[in-house]
KOLTOR-508746 format. One record per residue: residue in three letters; chain; x, y, z of N, C-alpha, C in turn. Coordinates in nm, 4 decimals, padded with zeros to 6 digits, always signed. Layout:
# residues N
+------+-------+----------+----------+----------+----------+----------+----------+----------+----------+----------+
! rest ! kette !       nX !       nY !       nZ !      caX !      caY !      caZ !       cX !       cY !       cZ !
+------+-------+----------+----------+----------+----------+----------+----------+----------+----------+----------+
!  Ala !     A !        X !        Y !        Z !        X !        Y !        Z !        X !        Y !        Z !
...
+------+-------+----------+----------+----------+----------+----------+----------+----------+----------+----------+
***
This chain:
# residues 129
+------+-------+----------+----------+----------+----------+----------+----------+----------+----------+----------+
! rest ! kette !       nX !       nY !       nZ !      caX !      caY !      caZ !       cX !       cY !       cZ !
+------+-------+----------+----------+----------+----------+----------+----------+----------+----------+----------+
!  Met !     A ! -02.4532 ! -02.8381 ! +00.7797 ! -02.4171 ! -02.7434 ! +00.8311 ! -02.4808 ! -02.6035 ! +00.8109 !
!  Ser !     A ! -02.5374 ! -02.5602 ! +00.7548 ! -02.6468 ! -02.4161 ! +00.7807 ! -02.6301 ! -02.4120 ! +00.8959 !
!  Gly !     A ! -02.5886 ! -02.2597 ! +00.8932 ! -02.5822 ! -02.2015 ! +01.0273 ! -02.4658 ! -02.2117 ! +01.0965 !
!  Ser !     A ! -02.3982 ! -02.3054 ! +01.0501 ! -02.2527 ! -02.3040 ! +01.1278 ! -02.1520 ! -02.2097 ! +01.0765 !
!  Ser !     A ! -02.0542 ! -02.2072 ! +01.1263 ! -01.9557 ! -02.1172 ! +01.1170 ! -01.8138 ! -02.1839 ! +00.9731 !
!  Ala !     A ! -01.8605 ! -02.3007 ! +00.9861 ! -01.7398 ! -02.3847 ! +00.8901 ! -01.7809 ! -02.3468 ! +00.7567 !
!  Ser !     A ! -01.7027 ! -02.3425 ! +00.6595 ! -01.7303 ! -02.3660 ! +00.5162 ! -01.7540 ! -02.4468 ! +00.4571 !
!  Glu !     A ! -01.8506 ! -02.4392 ! +00.3570 ! -01.8983 ! -02.5368 ! +00.2590 ! -01.8214 ! -02.5722 ! +00.1247 !
!  Ser !     A ! -01.8445 ! -02.6208 ! +00.0836 ! -01.8239 ! -02.5870 ! -00.0988 ! -01.9248 ! -02.5809 ! -00.1721 !
!  Leu !     A ! -01.9320 ! -02.5458 ! -00.2844 ! -01.9817 ! -02.5077 ! -00.3739 ! -01.9256 ! -02.5082 ! -00.5163 !
!  Val !     A ! -02.0120 ! -02.6113 ! -00.6165 ! -01.9702 ! -02.6601 ! -00.7239 ! -02.0585 ! -02.5784 ! -00.7938 !
!  Leu !     A ! -02.0154 ! -02.4607 ! -00.9023 ! -02.0830 ! -02.3981 ! -01.0203 ! -02.0807 ! -02.4989 ! -01.1365 !
!  Phe !     A ! -02.1468 ! -02.5154 ! -01.2212 ! -02.1229 ! -02.5750 ! -01.3330 ! -02.1709 ! -02.4925 ! -01.4418 !
!  Val !     A ! -02.0829 ! -02.4554 ! -01.5083 ! -02.1203 ! -02.3196 ! -01.6271 ! -02.1186 ! -02.3807 ! -01.7420 !
!  His !     A ! -02.2233 ! -02.3696 ! -01.8056 ! -02.2194 ! -02.3919 ! -01.9488 ! -02.2952 ! -02.3724 ! -02.0406 !
!  Arg !     A ! -02.3464 ! -02.1989 ! -01.9859 ! -02.4202 ! -02.0837 ! -02.1228 ! -02.3057 ! -02.0134 ! -02.0814 !
!  Gly !     A ! -02.3165 ! -01.9609 ! -02.2489 ! -02.2173 ! -01.9199 ! -02.3118 ! -02.2228 ! -01.7474 ! -02.3356 !
!  Thr !     A ! -02.3669 ! -01.6994 ! -02.2897 ! -02.3561 ! -01.5319 ! -02.2723 ! -02.2920 ! -01.4613 ! -02.1717 !
!  Trp !     A ! -02.2015 ! -01.3564 ! -02.2008 ! -02.1300 ! -01.2991 ! -02.1154 ! -02.2424 ! -01.2810 ! -02.0050 !
!  Gln !     A ! -02.3958 ! -01.2458 ! -01.9753 ! -02.4153 ! -01.2270 ! -01.8722 ! -02.4511 ! -01.3580 ! -01.7646 !
!  Asp !     A ! -02.3983 ! -01.4744 ! -01.8356 ! -02.4312 ! -01.6308 ! -01.7590 ! -02.2804 ! -01.6585 ! -01.7031 !
!  Arg !     A ! -02.2205 ! -01.5919 ! -01.7536 ! -02.0839 ! -01.5748 ! -01.7232 ! -01.9973 ! -01.4899 ! -01.6081 !
!  Tyr !     A ! -02.0581 ! -01.3539 ! -01.6189 ! -02.1061 ! -01.2890 ! -01.4857 ! -02.1305 ! -01.3142 ! -01.3494 !
!  Gln !     A ! -02.3027 ! -01.3763 ! -01.3860 ! -02.3800 ! -01.3968 ! -01.2929 ! -02.2573 ! -01.5748 ! -01.1976 !
!  Ala !     A ! -02.2079 ! -01.6372 ! -01.2790 ! -02.1594 ! -01.7284 ! -01.2207 ! -02.0201 ! -01.6675 ! -01.1499 !
!  Thr !     A ! -01.9333 ! -01.6123 ! -01.2166 ! -01.8294 ! -01.5402 ! -01.1815 ! -01.8388 ! -01.4585 ! -01.0364 !
!  Thr !     A ! -01.9417 ! -01.3660 ! -01.0399 ! -02.0080 ! -01.3137 ! -00.9176 ! -02.0455 ! -01.3843 ! -00.8078 !
!  Leu !     A ! -02.1227 ! -01.5202 ! -00.8473 ! -02.1344 ! -01.5978 ! -00.7019 ! -02.0328 ! -01.6342 ! -00.6891 !
!  Ala !     A ! -01.9631 ! -01.7160 ! -00.8017 ! -01.8212 ! -01.7939 ! -00.7151 ! -01.7301 ! -01.6941 ! -00.6154 !
!  Leu !     A ! -01.7335 ! -01.5607 ! -00.6746 ! -01.6240 ! -01.4783 ! -00.5885 ! -01.6991 ! -01.4345 ! -00.3997 !
!  Thr !     A ! -01.8355 ! -01.3858 ! -00.4370 ! -01.8997 ! -01.3782 ! -00.3743 ! -01.9228 ! -01.5264 ! -00.2263 !
!  Ala !     A ! -01.9061 ! -01.6525 ! -00.2856 ! -01.9185 ! -01.7299 ! -00.1760 ! -01.7325 ! -01.7663 ! -00.1417 !
!  Ala !     A ! -01.6776 ! -01.7341 ! -00.2571 ! -01.5201 ! -01.7707 ! -00.1951 ! -01.4900 ! -01.6622 ! -00.1364 !
!  Ala !     A ! -01.5323 ! -01.5564 ! -00.1107 ! -01.4700 ! -01.3992 ! -00.0272 ! -01.5540 ! -01.4459 ! +00.0988 !
!  Leu !     A ! -01.6378 ! -01.5455 ! +00.1400 ! -01.7009 ! -01.5422 ! +00.2210 ! -01.6742 ! -01.6667 ! +00.2903 !
!  Gly !     A ! -01.5727 ! -01.7757 ! +00.2656 ! -01.4843 ! -01.8681 ! +00.2902 ! -01.5149 ! -02.0027 ! +00.2687 !
!  Asp !     A ! -01.6389 ! -02.0024 ! +00.1330 ! -01.6306 ! -02.1365 ! +00.0928 ! -01.5622 ! -02.1600 ! -00.0073 !
!  Ala !     A ! -01.5618 ! -02.3104 ! -00.0312 ! -01.4822 ! -02.3873 ! -00.0947 ! -01.5231 ! -02.3590 ! -00.2446 !
!  Val !     A ! -01.4656 ! -02.3132 ! -00.3463 ! -01.5168 ! -02.2961 ! -00.4580 ! -01.4726 ! -02.3423 ! -00.5611 !
!  Thr !     A ! -01.5636 ! -02.4324 ! -00.6664 ! -01.4800 ! -02.4967 ! -00.8209 ! -01.5841 ! -02.4464 ! -00.8549 !
!  Val !     A ! -01.5386 ! -02.3898 ! -00.9956 ! -01.6189 ! -02.3388 ! -01.1089 ! -01.5892 ! -02.4404 ! -01.2169 !
!  Ala !     A ! -01.6592 ! -02.5203 ! -01.2477 ! -01.6198 ! -02.6209 ! -01.3415 ! -01.7257 ! -02.5845 ! -01.5154 !
!  Leu !     A ! -01.6340 ! -02.5633 ! -01.5965 ! -01.6561 ! -02.5041 ! -01.7287 ! -01.7139 ! -02.6070 ! -01.8246 !
!  Phe !     A ! -01.7888 ! -02.6041 ! -01.8943 ! -01.8379 ! -02.6779 ! -02.0065 ! -01.8466 ! -02.5752 ! -02.1174 !
!  Phe !     A ! -01.8450 ! -02.6575 ! -02.2566 ! -01.8949 ! -02.5739 ! -02.3744 ! -01.8657 ! -02.4710 ! -02.4073 !
!  Glu !     A ! -01.9265 ! -02.3430 ! -02.4508 ! -01.8852 ! -02.2355 ! -02.4866 ! -01.8340 ! -02.1646 ! -02.3574 !
!  Pro !     A ! -01.8179 ! -02.1575 ! -02.2481 ! -01.7485 ! -02.0916 ! -02.1526 ! -01.6346 ! -02.1579 ! -02.1619 !
!  Leu !     A ! -01.6273 ! -02.2778 ! -02.1655 ! -01.4699 ! -02.3557 ! -02.1184 ! -01.3844 ! -02.3026 ! -02.2804 !
!  Arg !     A ! -01.4320 ! -02.3303 ! -02.3894 ! -01.3876 ! -02.2549 ! -02.4790 ! -01.3411 ! -02.1050 ! -02.4849 !
!  Leu !     A ! -01.4184 ! -02.0294 ! -02.4019 ! -01.3527 ! -01.9022 ! -02.3939 ! -01.2539 ! -01.8834 ! -02.2962 !
!  Trp !     A ! -01.2908 ! -01.9961 ! -02.1756 ! -01.2003 ! -01.9403 ! -02.0838 ! -01.0613 ! -02.0366 ! -02.1397 !
!  Ile !     A ! -01.0225 ! -02.0787 ! -02.2477 ! -00.9135 ! -02.1285 ! -02.2202 ! -00.8463 ! -02.0468 ! -02.3473 !
!  Glu !     A ! -00.9421 ! -01.9853 ! -02.4212 ! -00.8692 ! -01.9153 ! -02.5464 ! -00.8487 ! -01.7667 ! -02.5115 !
!  Gly !     A ! -00.9173 ! -01.7732 ! -02.3488 ! -00.8556 ! -01.6184 ! -02.3122 ! -00.9183 ! -01.5096 ! -02.3667 !
!  Arg !     A ! -01.0824 ! -01.5581 ! -02.3783 ! -01.1778 ! -01.5032 ! -02.4328 ! -01.3039 ! -01.4744 ! -02.3371 !
!  Phe !     A ! -01.2978 ! -01.4826 ! -02.2131 ! -01.3824 ! -01.5329 ! -02.1063 ! -01.4853 ! -01.3485 ! -02.0760 !
!  Asp !     A ! -01.3862 ! -01.2665 ! -02.1440 ! -01.4454 ! -01.1271 ! -02.1129 ! -01.5282 ! -01.0636 ! -02.2112 !
!  Glu !     A ! -01.5318 ! -01.1585 ! -02.3697 ! -01.5775 ! -01.1413 ! -02.4707 ! -01.7450 ! -01.0904 ! -02.4389 !
!  Gly !     A ! -01.8185 ! -01.0036 ! -02.5450 ! -01.9530 ! -00.9674 ! -02.5120 ! -01.9941 ! -00.9162 ! -02.4268 !
!  Ala !     A ! -01.9380 ! -00.8165 ! -02.3158 ! -01.9742 ! -00.7497 ! -02.2056 ! -02.0074 ! -00.6455 ! -02.3062 !
!  Pro !     A ! -02.1573 ! -00.6358 ! -02.2102 ! -02.2315 ! -00.5117 ! -02.2737 ! -02.1870 ! -00.3660 ! -02.2491 !
!  Pro !     A ! -02.1949 ! -00.2482 ! -02.3516 ! -02.1906 ! -00.1457 ! -02.3091 ! -02.2078 ! -00.0899 ! -02.1830 !
!  Glu !     A ! -02.2839 ! -00.1297 ! -02.1272 ! -02.3382 ! -00.0598 ! -01.9744 ! -02.2001 ! -00.0977 ! -01.9022 !
!  Ala !     A ! -02.1305 ! -00.2411 ! -01.9147 ! -02.0796 ! -00.3020 ! -01.8065 ! -01.9248 ! -00.1801 ! -01.7578 !
!  Gly !     A ! -01.9000 ! -00.1127 ! -01.8546 ! -01.7520 ! -00.0244 ! -01.8245 ! -01.8259 ! +00.0804 ! -01.7268 !
!  Pro !     A ! -01.9599 ! +00.1799 ! -01.7626 ! -02.0281 ! +00.2796 ! -01.6681 ! -02.0155 ! +00.2153 ! -01.5302 !
!  Ala !     A ! -02.0495 ! +00.0584 ! -01.4876 ! -02.1226 ! +00.0311 ! -01.3924 ! -01.9709 ! -00.0772 ! -01.3359 !
!  Arg !     A ! -01.8969 ! -00.0522 ! -01.3960 ! -01.7262 ! -00.0868 ! -01.3009 ! -01.7611 ! -00.2106 ! -01.3153 !
!  Val !     A ! -01.7483 ! -00.2492 ! -01.4004 ! -01.7845 ! -00.4260 ! -01.3521 ! -01.6282 ! -00.4430 ! -01.4240 !
!  Ala !     A ! -01.5879 ! -00.5226 ! -01.3144 ! -01.3805 ! -00.5527 ! -01.3329 ! -01.4002 ! -00.6696 ! -01.4721 !
!  Ser !     A ! -01.3228 ! -00.7155 ! -01.4502 ! -01.2701 ! -00.8281 ! -01.6114 ! -01.3289 ! -00.9462 ! -01.5156 !
!  Leu !     A ! -01.3853 ! -01.0540 ! -01.5704 ! -01.4585 ! -01.1650 ! -01.5193 ! -01.2824 ! -01.2782 ! -01.5196 !
!  Thr !     A ! -01.2493 ! -01.2156 ! -01.6380 ! -01.1285 ! -01.3383 ! -01.5926 ! -00.9935 ! -01.2871 ! -01.5119 !
!  Glu !     A ! -00.9536 ! -01.1502 ! -01.4743 ! -00.8674 ! -01.1460 ! -01.3659 ! -00.9517 ! -01.1226 ! -01.2228 !
!  Ser !     A ! -01.1271 ! -01.1458 ! -01.2289 ! -01.1635 ! -01.1860 ! -01.1132 ! -01.1575 ! -01.3057 ! -01.0619 !
!  Leu !     A ! -01.1605 ! -01.3676 ! -01.1487 ! -01.1245 ! -01.5332 ! -01.1463 ! -01.0149 ! -01.5761 ! -01.1348 !
!  Glu !     A ! -00.9143 ! -01.4942 ! -01.1454 ! -00.7776 ! -01.5107 ! -01.1410 ! -00.7236 ! -01.5006 ! -01.0088 !
!  Glu !     A ! -00.7681 ! -01.3699 ! -00.9773 ! -00.7129 ! -01.3295 ! -00.8221 ! -00.7842 ! -01.4404 ! -00.7752 !
!  Ala !     A ! -00.9192 ! -01.4509 ! -00.7376 ! -00.9485 ! -01.5724 ! -00.6603 ! -00.9335 ! -01.6758 ! -00.6305 !
!  Arg !     A ! -00.8755 ! -01.7064 ! -00.7278 ! -00.7410 ! -01.8509 ! -00.7783 ! -00.6648 ! -01.8450 ! -00.6874 !
!  Arg !     A ! -00.5735 ! -01.6811 ! -00.6902 ! -00.4997 ! -01.6750 ! -00.6002 ! -00.4662 ! -01.6506 ! -00.4583 !
!  Glu !     A ! -00.5655 ! -01.5876 ! -00.4358 ! -00.5803 ! -01.5395 ! -00.2922 ! -00.6796 ! -01.5934 ! -00.2476 !
!  Leu !     A ! -00.7902 ! -01.6974 ! -00.3148 ! -00.8913 ! -01.7233 ! -00.2092 ! -00.8681 ! -01.8955 ! -00.2436 !
!  Gly !     A ! -00.8220 ! -01.9626 ! -00.3270 ! -00.8330 ! -02.0963 ! -00.3718 ! -00.9242 ! -02.1366 ! -00.4170 !
!  Leu !     A ! -01.0241 ! -02.0413 ! -00.5062 ! -01.1196 ! -02.0619 ! -00.5800 ! -01.0529 ! -02.1933 ! -00.7193 !
!  Arg !     A ! -01.1270 ! -02.2776 ! -00.7823 ! -01.0444 ! -02.3665 ! -00.8724 ! -01.1501 ! -02.4042 ! -00.9684 !
!  Val !     A ! -01.0855 ! -02.3748 ! -01.1062 ! -01.0985 ! -02.3611 ! -01.2191 ! -01.0736 ! -02.4903 ! -01.2949 !
!  Val !     A ! -01.2387 ! -02.5893 ! -01.3631 ! -01.1542 ! -02.6887 ! -01.3771 ! -01.2775 ! -02.7696 ! -01.4734 !
!  Ala !     A ! -01.2471 ! -02.8492 ! -01.5378 ! -01.3541 ! -02.8909 ! -01.6678 ! -01.3298 ! -03.0301 ! -01.6149 !
!  Cys !     A ! -01.4085 ! -03.1153 ! -01.6604 ! -01.4313 ! -03.2802 ! -01.6750 ! -01.3605 ! -03.2987 ! -01.8571 !
!  Asp !     A ! -01.3100 ! -03.4228 ! -01.8131 ! -01.2507 ! -03.4919 ! -01.9613 ! -01.3364 ! -03.4492 ! -02.0714 !
!  Thr !     A ! -01.4435 ! -03.5205 ! -02.0779 ! -01.5173 ! -03.5127 ! -02.1652 ! -01.5995 ! -03.3854 ! -02.2095 !
!  Ala !     A ! -01.5886 ! -03.3303 ! -02.1726 ! -01.6197 ! -03.1497 ! -02.1836 ! -01.5107 ! -03.1116 ! -02.2248 !
!  Val !     A ! -01.4156 ! -03.1341 ! -02.2192 ! -01.2956 ! -03.0664 ! -02.2998 ! -01.2685 ! -03.1282 ! -02.4323 !
!  Arg !     A ! -01.2885 ! -03.2453 ! -02.4343 ! -01.3122 ! -03.3157 ! -02.5851 ! -01.4271 ! -03.2747 ! -02.6365 !
!  Leu !     A ! -01.5425 ! -03.2572 ! -02.6134 ! -01.6508 ! -03.2216 ! -02.6639 ! -01.6385 ! -03.0753 ! -02.7072 !
!  Ala !     A ! -01.5621 ! -02.9732 ! -02.6323 ! -01.5032 ! -02.8393 ! -02.6612 ! -01.4063 ! -02.8601 ! -02.7673 !
!  Gly !     A ! -01.3570 ! -02.9441 ! -02.8082 ! -01.2696 ! -02.9584 ! -02.9471 ! -01.1423 ! -02.9316 ! -02.9228 !
!  Leu !     A ! -01.0745 ! -02.9732 ! -02.7678 ! -00.9598 ! -02.9429 ! -02.6892 ! -00.9133 ! -03.0519 ! -02.6396 !
!  Val !     A ! -00.7379 ! -03.0146 ! -02.6779 ! -00.7015 ! -03.1446 ! -02.5638 ! -00.7014 ! -03.1757 ! -02.4518 !
!  Pro !     A ! -00.7298 ! -03.2445 ! -02.3375 ! -00.6583 ! -03.2377 ! -02.2233 ! -00.5370 ! -03.1872 ! -02.1640 !
!  Asp !     A ! -00.4355 ! -03.2695 ! -02.2304 ! -00.2830 ! -03.2310 ! -02.1854 ! -00.2881 ! -03.0712 ! -02.2318 !
!  Asp !     A ! -00.3681 ! -03.0312 ! -02.3111 ! -00.3454 ! -02.8712 ! -02.4015 ! -00.3797 ! -02.7623 ! -02.2951 !
!  Val !     A ! -00.4681 ! -02.8273 ! -02.1916 ! -00.5697 ! -02.7108 ! -02.1391 ! -00.5244 ! -02.6821 ! -01.9769 !
!  Leu !     A ! -00.4472 ! -02.7816 ! -01.9777 ! -00.4198 ! -02.7892 ! -01.7830 ! -00.3711 ! -02.6681 ! -01.7476 !
!  Gly !     A ! -00.2686 ! -02.5851 ! -01.8374 ! -00.2164 ! -02.4635 ! -01.7836 ! -00.3231 ! -02.3747 ! -01.7630 !
!  Arg !     A ! -00.4510 ! -02.3533 ! -01.8173 ! -00.5321 ! -02.2578 ! -01.7757 ! -00.6194 ! -02.3186 ! -01.6881 !
!  Leu !     A ! -00.6413 ! -02.4533 ! -01.6236 ! -00.7097 ! -02.5305 ! -01.5625 ! -00.6720 ! -02.5380 ! -01.4426 !
!  Asp !     A ! -00.6906 ! -02.5549 ! -01.3253 ! -00.6519 ! -02.5926 ! -01.2267 ! -00.6677 ! -02.7673 ! -01.2076 !
!  Ala !     A ! -00.7539 ! -02.8520 ! -01.2672 ! -00.7566 ! -02.9871 ! -01.2624 ! -00.8506 ! -03.0084 ! -01.4170 !
!  Ile !     A ! -00.8463 ! -03.1393 ! -01.4227 ! -00.9439 ! -03.1875 ! -01.5371 ! -00.9956 ! -03.3009 ! -01.4341 !
!  Ala !     A ! -01.0960 ! -03.2533 ! -01.4026 ! -01.2048 ! -03.3724 ! -01.3023 ! -01.2963 ! -03.4661 ! -01.3239 !
!  Thr !     A ! -01.3235 ! -03.5273 ! -01.2680 ! -01.3985 ! -03.6654 ! -01.3638 ! -01.5839 ! -03.5865 ! -01.2971 !
!  Leu !     A ! -01.7038 ! -03.5765 ! -01.3966 ! -01.7925 ! -03.5614 ! -01.3605 ! -01.8422 ! -03.6449 ! -01.2410 !
!  Pro !     A ! -01.8036 ! -03.7535 ! -01.1704 ! -01.8285 ! -03.8107 ! -01.0496 ! -01.7901 ! -03.7726 ! -00.9350 !
!  Ser !     A ! -01.6797 ! -03.6953 ! -00.9949 ! -01.5856 ! -03.6457 ! -00.8759 ! -01.7038 ! -03.4652 ! -00.8291 !
!  Leu !     A ! -01.7387 ! -03.4003 ! -00.9486 ! -01.7685 ! -03.2977 ! -00.9292 ! -01.9355 ! -03.3078 ! -00.8344 !
!  Trp !     A ! -01.9779 ! -03.4049 ! -00.9045 ! -02.1155 ! -03.4563 ! -00.8558 ! -02.1426 ! -03.4347 ! -00.7134 !
!  Arg !     A ! -02.0334 ! -03.5408 ! -00.6495 ! -01.9840 ! -03.5861 ! -00.5042 ! -01.9686 ! -03.4588 ! -00.4129 !
!  Ala !     A ! -01.8715 ! -03.3753 ! -00.5026 ! -01.8623 ! -03.2535 ! -00.4381 ! -01.9809 ! -03.1843 ! -00.4406 !
!  Ala !     A ! -02.0528 ! -03.1478 ! -00.4969 ! -02.2108 ! -03.0831 ! -00.4998 ! -02.2686 ! -03.1494 ! -00.4407 !
!  Gln !     A ! -02.2842 ! -03.2618 ! -00.3976 ! -02.3667 ! -03.3276 ! -00.3056 ! -02.3273 ! -03.2844 ! -00.1669 !
!  Ser !     A ! -02.2021 ! -03.3073 ! -00.1462 ! -02.1406 ! -03.2659 ! +00.0102 ! -02.1560 ! -03.1206 ! +00.0258 !
!  Gly !     A ! -02.2000 ! -03.0531 ! -00.0466 ! -02.1953 ! -02.9006 ! -00.0592 ! -02.2999 ! -02.8536 ! -00.0814 !
!  Arg !     A ! -02.2896 ! -02.7378 ! -00.1753 ! -02.4102 ! -02.7007 ! -00.2758 ! -02.3807 ! -02.7331 ! -00.4552 !
!  Gly !     A ! -02.4872 ! -02.7275 ! -00.5103 ! -02.4137 ! -02.7086 ! -00.6570 ! -02.5450 ! -02.6505 ! -00.7220 !
!  Leu !     A ! -02.4508 ! -02.5678 ! -00.8417 ! -02.5506 ! -02.4739 ! -00.9036 ! -02.4866 ! -02.4460 ! -01.0493 !
!  Val !     A ! -02.6412 ! -02.4750 ! -01.1365 ! -02.5887 ! -02.4746 ! -01.2894 ! -02.6448 ! -02.3527 ! -01.3021 !
!  Val !     A ! -02.5333 ! -02.2951 ! -01.4029 ! -02.5292 ! -02.1393 ! -01.4026 ! -02.5288 ! -02.1746 ! -01.6137 !
+------+-------+----------+----------+----------+----------+----------+----------+----------+----------+----------+
***
């Protein structure tokens, strides 16, 4: 679909836990969603735990304030409401994070299978962050 006006799908596999990695994944996801792409943010490990615990913004450097960096959580929540961005995790990632799948569904749009995420990335683009 390159070069066409039709939207593409983007799956961001977010597994690194630093604030900088979460910032990068969030800004890429927001940019793609704002440009009309169907975006799925798949969380794993520390980013998944932080998202579920409501601590996704934790660890921002002091420069984030003066640079007017918006809350990562609020930015993703707005993109979920306004742009159809989805935040998901796979069942195994949820269990590896020490979480119970039924308990996290309120914070996630879905618990997806890894094969379904892989297929979505194959039909569009996949990025590992």
